[in-house]
N, C-alpha and C positions, 0 to 999 in steps of 0.2 A: 503493501497498500507506499505511495506514495509519500503522503503527506504525516504520516510513522518516524519519530525520531529510532537512530539507531540505538539497541539492547545495548545499555550502562550495566545489565546483573540485574535489571527490578522488568524485565520482557518490557513491550515495548510498547511506547506512550503516544496519544496521539498530543499534537500542540494543545498549548491552553485557550481558551475562546475567551472575545471579548464583550465586555457587553454587547454590542454590535449584530455579533454573532447569535449571543442566547435569546435576543429581542425578534429576531430575525428566522430562528430555531423552536421559539416558544408563540410567537405569532404575536407580542407584546411589545409595547413602544421600552424603549429604553427609559424611560421617566417609571413608567411602572417597575421595574429593573432597582432603579435607585430607590423608590418608595420600600421596594422590600428590603432588602437589605440594610434601610434603616428602620424596620419594622423588623428584619430575621424573618420574614415569612415565605422569603420566595427560595430556589436551589443556593445549596452551600457554594461562597465564593471564600476567592485568598486574596488577600493583599500581594502584590508583586511590586517594590517598587511601587507603593502609595497609589495604584492601578488594581481596582477590581479586578481580578483573573478568574474564569470559573472552568473545572476539568470537563470534558464534555458526558465522560462515562459515566460520572455525580449530577453533571443534568438530565439525563437521562434515565437515571435509579428514581432522582428525583417524581419525573413525571408518571413512571411507574407507579412509585406509592401512589402519588397524586388519581393515580387510574383506580387502583386497591381500596383508598381510603377513601373517596366521594363516588367512585366507579358504578 
């Protein structure tokens, strides 16, 4: 897969997503993501150099959890 980073002993890892990537994936605005971060209500994120980033695997897992909880 061309977007994967080479294995460094932890297995292949996808590049982290920015808020724009996540907002596109979830079909919500970046403002909604920002509010969710403040309210600790959306998908888990991490700060990298003061910028919010999202692990794509974690975002997908969060979506599945939402489906199970509310579906």
